[in-house]
N, CA, C and O atoms as a GROMACS GRO file, in nm:
protein
  464
    1MET      N    1   3.260   0.950  -4.261
    1MET     CA    2   3.392   0.977  -4.315
    1MET      C    3   3.504   0.873  -4.253
    1MET      O    4   3.573   0.894  -4.153
    2GLU      N    5   3.506   0.768  -4.328
    2GLU     CA    6   3.586   0.658  -4.281
    2GLU      C    7   3.728   0.689  -4.319
    2GLU      O    8   3.747   0.743  -4.428
    3GLN      N    9   3.827   0.661  -4.241
    3GLN     CA   10   3.964   0.712  -4.246
    3GLN      C   11   4.025   0.566  -4.242
    3GLN      O   12   3.994   0.489  -4.150
    4VAL      N   13   4.123   0.523  -4.355
    4VAL     CA   14   4.182   0.390  -4.374
    4VAL      C   15   4.315   0.436  -4.284
    4VAL      O   16   4.389   0.529  -4.317
    5LEU      N   17   4.333   0.349  -4.158
    5LEU     CA   18   4.474   0.368  -4.106
    5LEU      C   19   4.558   0.253  -4.105
    5LEU      O   20   4.511   0.139  -4.098
    6THR      N   21   4.703   0.281  -4.114
    6THR     CA   22   4.781   0.184  -4.105
    6THR      C   23   4.805   0.104  -3.970
    6THR      O   24   4.753   0.156  -3.872
    7PHE      N   25   4.858   0.013  -3.955
    7PHE     CA   26   4.924  -0.056  -3.826
    7PHE      C   27   5.013   0.084  -3.771
    7PHE      O   28   4.979   0.148  -3.672
    8ASP      N   29   5.105   0.110  -3.838
    8ASP     CA   30   5.195   0.212  -3.774
    8ASP      C   31   5.114   0.345  -3.722
    8ASP      O   32   5.163   0.408  -3.628
    9GLN      N   33   4.992   0.389  -3.780
    9GLN     CA   34   4.924   0.502  -3.754
    9GLN      C   35   4.839   0.499  -3.635
    9GLN      O   36   4.798   0.600  -3.577
   10LEU      N   37   4.804   0.321  -3.585
   10LEU     CA   38   4.702   0.323  -3.475
   10LEU      C   39   4.749   0.388  -3.341
   10LEU      O   40   4.665   0.455  -3.281
   11PRO      N   41   4.868   0.376  -3.289
   11PRO     CA   42   4.908   0.440  -3.162
   11PRO      C   43   4.877   0.595  -3.174
   11PRO      O   44   4.822   0.653  -3.080
   12LYS      N   45   4.911   0.655  -3.284
   12LYS     CA   46   4.887   0.796  -3.288
   12LYS      C   47   4.748   0.835  -3.273
   12LYS      O   48   4.718   0.938  -3.213
   13ALA      N   49   4.652   0.748  -3.331
   13ALA     CA   50   4.512   0.775  -3.362
   13ALA      C   51   4.447   0.733  -3.233
   13ALA      O   52   4.343   0.788  -3.200
   14VAL      N   53   4.504   0.633  -3.152
   14VAL     CA   54   4.448   0.605  -3.047
   14VAL      C   55   4.457   0.715  -2.941
   14VAL      O   56   4.360   0.750  -2.875
   15THR      N   57   4.590   0.772  -2.926
   15THR     CA   58   4.640   0.864  -2.836
   15THR      C   59   4.540   0.979  -2.870
   15THR      O   60   4.467   1.023  -2.781
   16MET      N   61   4.536   1.027  -2.995
   16MET     CA   62   4.430   1.129  -3.029
   16MET      C   63   4.309   1.127  -2.988
   16MET      O   64   4.256   1.232  -2.951
   17LEU      N   65   4.236   0.999  -2.986
   17LEU     CA   66   4.093   0.961  -2.976
   17LEU      C   67   4.093   0.986  -2.794
   17LEU      O   68   4.018   1.060  -2.730
   18THR      N   69   4.180   0.915  -2.754
   18THR     CA   70   4.190   0.946  -2.596
   18THR      C   71   4.168   1.079  -2.549
   18THR      O   72   4.076   1.106  -2.472
   19LYS      N   73   4.264   1.179  -2.602
   19LYS     CA   74   4.290   1.301  -2.577
   19LYS      C   75   4.140   1.354  -2.582
   19LYS      O   76   4.077   1.387  -2.481
   20GLU      N   77   4.094   1.358  -2.705
   20GLU     CA   78   3.935   1.410  -2.742
   20GLU      C   79   3.811   1.358  -2.644
   20GLU      O   80   3.713   1.424  -2.608
   21ILE      N   81   3.838   1.248  -2.617
   21ILE     CA   82   3.735   1.153  -2.545
   21ILE      C   83   3.761   1.257  -2.379
   21ILE      O   84   3.662   1.305  -2.323
   22SER      N   85   3.875   1.273  -2.333
   22SER     CA   86   3.908   1.312  -2.216
   22SER      C   87   3.866   1.457  -2.228
   22SER      O   88   3.809   1.502  -2.129
   23GLU      N   89   3.884   1.539  -2.330
   23GLU     CA   90   3.831   1.672  -2.345
   23GLU      C   91   3.668   1.688  -2.324
   23GLU      O   92   3.610   1.764  -2.247
   24LEU      N   93   3.612   1.590  -2.419
   24LEU     CA   94   3.461   1.593  -2.400
   24LEU      C   95   3.405   1.566  -2.273
   24LEU      O   96   3.300   1.621  -2.241
   25LYS      N   97   3.476   1.469  -2.182
   25LYS     CA   98   3.434   1.451  -2.054
   25LYS      C   99   3.434   1.558  -1.958
   25LYS      O  100   3.340   1.590  -1.885
   26GLN      N  101   3.562   1.618  -1.964
   26GLN     CA  102   3.566   1.744  -1.914
   26GLN      C  103   3.467   1.853  -1.947
   26GLN      O  104   3.433   1.922  -1.851
   27LEU      N  105   3.413   1.883  -2.066
   27LEU     CA  106   3.331   1.957  -2.120
   27LEU      C  107   3.194   1.942  -2.049
   27LEU      O  108   3.141   2.034  -1.988
   28LEU      N  109   3.136   1.802  -2.063
   28LEU     CA  110   3.023   1.762  -2.006
   28LEU      C  111   3.018   1.768  -1.841
   28LEU      O  112   2.914   1.791  -1.780
   29LEU      N  113   3.149   1.743  -1.776
   29LEU     CA  114   3.119   1.762  -1.636
   29LEU      C  115   3.103   1.904  -1.588
   29LEU      O  116   3.047   1.937  -1.484
   30SER      N  117   3.154   1.975  -1.667
   30SER     CA  118   3.162   2.115  -1.648
   30SER      C  119   3.004   2.202  -1.666
   30SER      O  120   2.956   2.285  -1.589
   31GLN      N  121   2.952   2.152  -1.784
   31GLN     CA  122   2.824   2.169  -1.804
   31GLN      C  123   2.727   2.135  -1.712
   31GLN      O  124   2.639   2.214  -1.681
   32SER      N  125   2.737   2.028  -1.668
   32SER     CA  126   2.650   1.949  -1.561
   32SER      C  127   2.654   2.011  -1.424
   32SER      O  128   2.557   2.010  -1.347
   33GLU      N  129   2.790   2.071  -1.394
   33GLU     CA  130   2.793   2.144  -1.262
   33GLU      C  131   2.754   2.303  -1.278
   33GLU      O  132   2.725   2.369  -1.178
   34GLN      N  133   2.756   2.362  -1.418
   34GLN     CA  134   2.677   2.487  -1.430
   34GLN      C  135   2.533   2.471  -1.440
   34GLN      O  136   2.466   2.571  -1.414
   35HIS      N  137   2.480   2.377  -1.470
   35HIS     CA  138   2.330   2.391  -1.506
   35HIS      C  139   2.293   2.249  -1.426
   35HIS      O  140   2.284   2.144  -1.490
   36PRO      N  141   2.276   2.253  -1.303
   36PRO     CA  142   2.218   2.137  -1.267
   36PRO      C  143   2.096   2.055  -1.300
   36PRO      O  144   2.004   2.137  -1.300
   37ILE      N  145   2.061   1.971  -1.320
   37ILE     CA  146   1.903   1.941  -1.357
   37ILE      C  147   1.813   1.914  -1.266
   37ILE      O  148   1.824   1.809  -1.204
   38GLU      N  149   1.715   1.996  -1.241
   38GLU     CA  150   1.614   1.993  -1.152
   38GLU      C  151   1.514   1.875  -1.213
   38GLU      O  152   1.482   1.862  -1.331
   39GLN      N  153   1.482   1.812  -1.123
   39GLN     CA  154   1.406   1.703  -1.140
   39GLN      C  155   1.262   1.718  -1.101
   39GLN      O  156   1.241   1.722  -0.980
   40PRO      N  157   1.171   1.726  -1.172
   40PRO     CA  158   1.024   1.747  -1.132
   40PRO      C  159   0.976   1.642  -1.024
   40PRO      O  160   1.002   1.522  -1.022
   41ASP      N  161   0.900   1.713  -0.936
   41ASP     CA  162   0.859   1.625  -0.817
   41ASP      C  163   0.791   1.520  -0.847
   41ASP      O  164   0.704   1.531  -0.933
   42GLN      N  165   0.812   1.407  -0.792
   42GLN     CA  166   0.723   1.290  -0.828
   42GLN      C  167   0.642   1.284  -0.712
   42GLN      O  168   0.665   1.318  -0.596
   43PHE      N  169   0.517   1.223  -0.782
   43PHE     CA  170   0.404   1.214  -0.666
   43PHE      C  171   0.389   1.045  -0.647
   43PHE      O  172   0.400   0.964  -0.740
   44LEU      N  173   0.368   1.019  -0.537
   44LEU     CA  174   0.336   0.862  -0.499
   44LEU      C  175   0.208   0.840  -0.455
   44LEU      O  176   0.143   0.929  -0.401
   45THR      N  177   0.160   0.716  -0.475
   45THR     CA  178   0.067   0.664  -0.418
   45THR      C  179   0.066   0.602  -0.283
   45THR      O  180   0.177   0.573  -0.237
   46ILE      N  181  -0.020   0.580  -0.222
   46ILE     CA  182  -0.015   0.529  -0.065
   46ILE      C  183   0.101   0.411  -0.063
   46ILE      O  184   0.194   0.421   0.017
   47GLN      N  185   0.094   0.301  -0.152
   47GLN     CA  186   0.185   0.228  -0.138
   47GLN      C  187   0.328   0.254  -0.168
   47GLN      O  188   0.419   0.202  -0.104
   48GLY      N  189   0.346   0.343  -0.275
   48GLY     CA  190   0.471   0.385  -0.323
   48GLY      C  191   0.518   0.485  -0.194
   48GLY      O  192   0.630   0.466  -0.145
   49ALA      N  193   0.455   0.563  -0.156
   49ALA     CA  194   0.495   0.641   0.000
   49ALA      C  195   0.548   0.516   0.094
   49ALA      O  196   0.665   0.498   0.129
   50ALA      N  197   0.419   0.424   0.129
   50ALA     CA  198   0.490   0.329   0.256
   50ALA      C  199   0.596   0.274   0.194
   50ALA      O  200   0.682   0.242   0.276
   51THR      N  201   0.622   0.250   0.087
   51THR     CA  202   0.755   0.176   0.048
   51THR      C  203   0.869   0.269   0.095
   51THR      O  204   0.956   0.240   0.177
   52LEU      N  205   0.854   0.369   0.039
   52LEU     CA  206   0.964   0.492   0.057
   52LEU      C  207   1.000   0.521   0.208
   52LEU      O  208   1.112   0.548   0.251
   53LEU      N  209   0.866   0.507   0.288
   53LEU     CA  210   0.875   0.526   0.438
   53LEU      C  211   0.928   0.449   0.509
   53LEU      O  212   0.983   0.481   0.613
   54ASN      N  213   0.917   0.300   0.454
   54ASN     CA  214   0.936   0.194   0.475
   54ASN      C  215   0.832   0.146   0.610
   54ASN      O  216   0.873   0.086   0.709
   55LEU      N  217   0.684   0.191   0.586
   55LEU     CA  218   0.592   0.163   0.669
   55LEU      C  219   0.491   0.087   0.601
   55LEU      O  220   0.490   0.070   0.479
   56THR      N  221   0.394   0.036   0.691
   56THR     CA  222   0.288  -0.045   0.648
   56THR      C  223   0.165   0.054   0.586
   56THR      O  224   0.149   0.165   0.637
   57VAL      N  225   0.092   0.016   0.492
   57VAL     CA  226  -0.018   0.107   0.440
   57VAL      C  227  -0.121   0.125   0.562
   57VAL      O  228  -0.174   0.235   0.565
   58PRO      N  229  -0.149   0.058   0.639
   58PRO     CA  230  -0.234   0.095   0.742
   58PRO      C  231  -0.172   0.204   0.806
   58PRO      O  232  -0.225   0.315   0.807
   59THR      N  233  -0.046   0.175   0.868
   59THR     CA  234   0.014   0.283   0.951
   59THR      C  235   0.039   0.410   0.868
   59THR      O  236   0.063   0.511   0.934
   60MET      N  237   0.037   0.421   0.729
   60MET     CA  238   0.037   0.552   0.659
   60MET      C  239  -0.111   0.596   0.683
   60MET      O  240  -0.129   0.718   0.689
   61TYR      N  241  -0.214   0.519   0.698
   61TYR     CA  242  -0.342   0.584   0.667
   61TYR      C  243  -0.349   0.647   0.831
   61TYR      O  244  -0.413   0.749   0.855
   62SER      N  245  -0.288   0.586   0.919
   62SER     CA  246  -0.312   0.633   1.086
   62SER      C  247  -0.243   0.758   1.065
   62SER      O  248  -0.310   0.857   1.093
   63LYS      N  249  -0.116   0.781   1.019
   63LYS     CA  250  -0.048   0.916   1.031
   63LYS      C  251  -0.121   1.009   0.931
   63LYS      O  252  -0.120   1.130   0.957
   64VAL      N  253  -0.180   0.968   0.828
   64VAL     CA  254  -0.251   1.059   0.758
   64VAL      C  255  -0.383   1.129   0.828
   64VAL      O  256  -0.414   1.248   0.824
   65SER      N  257  -0.432   1.053   0.875
   65SER     CA  258  -0.542   1.084   0.983
   65SER      C  259  -0.517   1.152   1.088
   65SER      O  260  -0.611   1.210   1.143
   66ARG      N  261  -0.400   1.160   1.136
   66ARG     CA  262  -0.360   1.227   1.262
   66ARG      C  263  -0.258   1.367   1.220
   66ARG      O  264  -0.209   1.443   1.304
   67ASN      N  265  -0.244   1.377   1.083
   67ASN     CA  266  -0.217   1.508   1.019
   67ASN      C  267  -0.038   1.500   1.045
   67ASN      O  268   0.037   1.595   1.069
   68GLU      N  269  -0.008   1.378   1.033
   68GLU     CA  270   0.142   1.369   1.058
   68GLU      C  271   0.230   1.358   0.942
   68GLU      O  272   0.352   1.368   0.958
   69LEU      N  273   0.167   1.333   0.802
   69LEU     CA  274   0.232   1.362   0.706
   69LEU      C  275   0.182   1.445   0.595
   69LEU      O  276   0.062   1.451   0.569
   70PRO      N  277   0.272   1.510   0.529
   70PRO     CA  278   0.210   1.613   0.416
   70PRO      C  279   0.145   1.510   0.313
   70PRO      O  280   0.219   1.420   0.272
   71VAL      N  281   0.028   1.514   0.274
   71VAL     CA  282  -0.084   1.446   0.200
   71VAL      C  283  -0.132   1.562   0.096
   71VAL      O  284  -0.131   1.680   0.132
   72MET      N  285  -0.182   1.517  -0.053
   72MET     CA  286  -0.297   1.564  -0.124
   72MET      C  287  -0.389   1.477  -0.144
   72MET      O  288  -0.359   1.366  -0.187
   73LYS      N  289  -0.542   1.520  -0.110
   73LYS     CA  290  -0.618   1.417  -0.146
   73LYS      C  291  -0.682   1.485  -0.288
   73LYS      O  292  -0.691   1.606  -0.310
   74ARG      N  293  -0.716   1.398  -0.358
   74ARG     CA  294  -0.804   1.403  -0.501
   74ARG      C  295  -0.920   1.281  -0.496
   74ARG      O  296  -0.903   1.160  -0.514
   75GLY      N  297  -1.009   1.335  -0.474
   75GLY     CA  298  -1.116   1.244  -0.484
   75GLY      C  299  -1.093   1.148  -0.379
   75GLY      O  300  -1.052   1.192  -0.271
   76LYS      N  301  -1.114   1.011  -0.395
   76LYS     CA  302  -1.070   0.906  -0.295
   76LYS      C  303  -0.949   0.873  -0.280
   76LYS      O  304  -0.914   0.795  -0.192
   77ARG      N  305  -0.864   0.932  -0.372
   77ARG     CA  306  -0.732   0.899  -0.361
   77ARG      C  307  -0.621   0.995  -0.274
   77ARG      O  308  -0.637   1.116  -0.259
   78LEU      N  309  -0.520   0.929  -0.227
   78LEU     CA  310  -0.395   1.012  -0.173
   78LEU      C  311  -0.291   1.017  -0.254
   78LEU      O  312  -0.253   0.920  -0.320
   79TYR      N  313  -0.244   1.121  -0.256
   79TYR     CA  314  -0.101   1.147  -0.336
   79TYR      C  315   0.009   1.202  -0.244
   79TYR      O  316  -0.020   1.279  -0.152
   80PHE      N  317   0.126   1.164  -0.267
   80PHE     CA  318   0.224   1.193  -0.164
   80PHE      C  319   0.343   1.265  -0.235
   80PHE      O  320   0.380   1.206  -0.336
   81SER      N  321   0.413   1.382  -0.205
   81SER     CA  322   0.519   1.432  -0.288
   81SER      C  323   0.650   1.364  -0.233
   81SER      O  324   0.671   1.367  -0.112
   82ARG      N  325   0.717   1.317  -0.298
   82ARG     CA  326   0.856   1.246  -0.235
   82ARG      C  327   0.920   1.346  -0.212
   82ARG      O  328   0.982   1.328  -0.107
   83THR      N  329   0.940   1.456  -0.258
   83THR     CA  330   1.004   1.584  -0.190
   83THR      C  331   0.969   1.605  -0.047
   83THR      O  332   1.050   1.611   0.045
   84GLU      N  333   0.859   1.614  -0.039
   84GLU     CA  334   0.800   1.650   0.088
   84GLU      C  335   0.800   1.532   0.196
   84GLU      O  336   0.782   1.556   0.316
   85LEU      N  337   0.819   1.406   0.149
   85LEU     CA  338   0.828   1.288   0.230
   85LEU      C  339   0.986   1.284   0.281
   85LEU      O  340   1.025   1.244   0.391
   86LEU      N  341   1.059   1.330   0.185
   86LEU     CA  342   1.206   1.305   0.212
   86LEU      C  343   1.222   1.432   0.331
   86LEU      O  344   1.280   1.410   0.437
   87GLU      N  345   1.177   1.534   0.306
   87GLU     CA  346   1.186   1.655   0.412
   87GLU      C  347   1.137   1.589   0.538
   87GLU      O  348   1.201   1.586   0.643
   88TYR      N  349   1.019   1.535   0.520
   88TYR     CA  350   0.933   1.477   0.654
   88TYR      C  351   1.044   1.385   0.725
   88TYR      O  352   1.033   1.379   0.847
   89LEU      N  353   1.141   1.320   0.672
   89LEU     CA  354   1.207   1.208   0.714
   89LEU      C  355   1.357   1.288   0.770
   89LEU      O  356   1.439   1.235   0.845
   90LYS      N  357   1.365   1.409   0.718
   90LYS     CA  358   1.497   1.493   0.751
   90LYS      C  359   1.435   1.545   0.890
   90LYS      O  360   1.500   1.519   0.992
   91GLU      N  361   1.333   1.607   0.901
   91GLU     CA  362   1.286   1.684   1.011
   91GLU      C  363   1.275   1.602   1.150
   91GLU      O  364   1.263   1.658   1.259
   92GLY      N  365   1.279   1.479   1.134
   92GLY     CA  366   1.262   1.367   1.243
   92GLY      C  367   1.405   1.345   1.292
   92GLY      O  368   1.422   1.316   1.411
   93ARG      N  369   1.507   1.356   1.210
   93ARG     CA  370   1.645   1.348   1.233
   93ARG      C  371   1.686   1.396   1.390
   93ARG      O  372   1.659   1.510   1.429
   94LYS      N  373   1.733   1.331   1.448
   94LYS     CA  374   1.799   1.367   1.576
   94LYS      C  375   1.924   1.412   1.571
   94LYS      O  376   2.011   1.356   1.504
   95LYS      N  377   1.949   1.542   1.659
   95LYS     CA  378   2.087   1.602   1.632
   95LYS      C  379   2.161   1.531   1.727
   95LYS      O  380   2.124   1.485   1.835
   96SER      N  381   2.301   1.528   1.659
   96SER     CA  382   2.408   1.488   1.725
   96SER      C  383   2.442   1.565   1.880
   96SER      O  384   2.384   1.671   1.905
   97ASN      N  385   2.512   1.520   1.954
   97ASN     CA  386   2.578   1.606   2.082
   97ASN      C  387   2.651   1.725   2.024
   97ASN      O  388   2.628   1.836   2.073
   98ALA      N  389   2.737   1.714   1.927
   98ALA     CA  390   2.819   1.821   1.878
   98ALA      C  391   2.725   1.936   1.837
   98ALA      O  392   2.736   2.053   1.874
   99GLU      N  393   2.621   1.883   1.746
   99GLU     CA  394   2.534   1.998   1.701
   99GLU      C  395   2.457   2.074   1.822
   99GLU      O  396   2.441   2.196   1.826
  100ILE      N  397   2.417   1.993   1.909
  100ILE     CA  398   2.347   2.052   2.022
  100ILE      C  399   2.429   2.154   2.106
  100ILE      O  400   2.395   2.263   2.153
  101GLU      N  401   2.564   2.075   2.109
  101GLU     CA  402   2.653   2.190   2.195
  101GLU      C  403   2.668   2.317   2.130
  101GLU      O  404   2.683   2.421   2.195
  102ALA      N  405   2.665   2.310   1.978
  102ALA     CA  406   2.714   2.444   1.900
  102ALA      C  407   2.595   2.531   1.902
  102ALA      O  408   2.606   2.653   1.911
  103GLU      N  409   2.465   2.461   1.893
  103GLU     CA  410   2.372   2.577   1.927
  103GLU      C  411   2.342   2.616   2.044
  103GLU      O  412   2.283   2.723   2.058
  104ALA      N  413   2.375   2.540   2.151
  104ALA     CA  414   2.398   2.617   2.285
  104ALA      C  415   2.491   2.721   2.320
  104ALA      O  416   2.472   2.819   2.391
  105GLU      N  417   2.614   2.678   2.247
  105GLU     CA  418   2.727   2.774   2.260
  105GLU      C  419   2.672   2.920   2.162
  105GLU      O  420   2.700   3.036   2.191
  106MET      N  421   2.605   2.884   2.065
  106MET     CA  422   2.544   3.014   1.982
  106MET      C  423   2.464   3.098   2.085
  106MET      O  424   2.474   3.219   2.108
  107TYR      N  425   2.381   3.008   2.142
  107TYR     CA  426   2.264   3.064   2.202
  107TYR      C  427   2.332   3.174   2.330
  107TYR      O  428   2.294   3.288   2.354
  108LEU      N  429   2.433   3.103   2.393
  108LEU     CA  430   2.495   3.174   2.504
  108LEU      C  431   2.538   3.284   2.472
  108LEU      O  432   2.502   3.388   2.526
  109CYS      N  433   2.635   3.273   2.361
  109CYS     CA  434   2.700   3.427   2.291
  109CYS      C  435   2.606   3.515   2.256
  109CYS      O  436   2.613   3.636   2.281
  110ASN      N  437   2.517   3.460   2.200
  110ASN     CA  438   2.401   3.590   2.197
  110ASN      C  439   2.350   3.631   2.274
  110ASN      O  440   2.304   3.744   2.256
  111LYS      N  441   2.328   3.568   2.400
  111LYS     CA  442   2.272   3.622   2.522
  111LYS      C  443   2.356   3.704   2.588
  111LYS      O  444   2.312   3.797   2.656
  112LYS      N  445   2.481   3.678   2.575
  112LYS     CA  446   2.587   3.738   2.646
  112LYS      C  447   2.605   3.869   2.570
  112LYS      O  448   2.621   3.973   2.634
  113SER      N  449   2.602   3.870   2.453
  113SER     CA  450   2.627   4.015   2.352
  113SER      C  451   2.507   4.104   2.351
  113SER      O  452   2.522   4.223   2.324
  114ALA      N  453   2.388   4.053   2.379
  114ALA     CA  454   2.246   4.137   2.411
  114ALA      C  455   2.253   4.203   2.521
  114ALA      O  456   2.223   4.322   2.534
  115GLY      N  457   2.303   4.109   2.632
  115GLY     CA  458   2.328   4.174   2.764
  115GLY      C  459   2.420   4.284   2.780
  115GLY      O  460   2.413   4.364   2.874
  116LEU      N  461   2.526   4.290   2.668
  116LEU     CA  462   2.642   4.402   2.715
  116LEU      C  463   2.613   4.527   2.647
  116LEU      O  464   2.685   4.626   2.665
   0.00000   0.00000   0.00000
């Protein structure tokens, strides 16, 4: 449905299109906030996992043999869940002094309230 516009009608048409695009953008953003898209878990080979963790392949094999990494074995191949590897990285994160102090404060408060 093609509409022929005159030069005088262009500013009004552009304003209307801009408004409609803005409304569509708001609608899409509200839809994406309501229904977050879950990405299926990705499985990586040892080379992909080594790249993700920034380790060498021999280091990966040694960590697997010491059961330090979450791994799935199918036949002679090793597979790694990307999500589980990212969790592994997060677990190794050291707590900040503020986090340690907050935990200590909560522990002491709980201990005092239990003793009362």
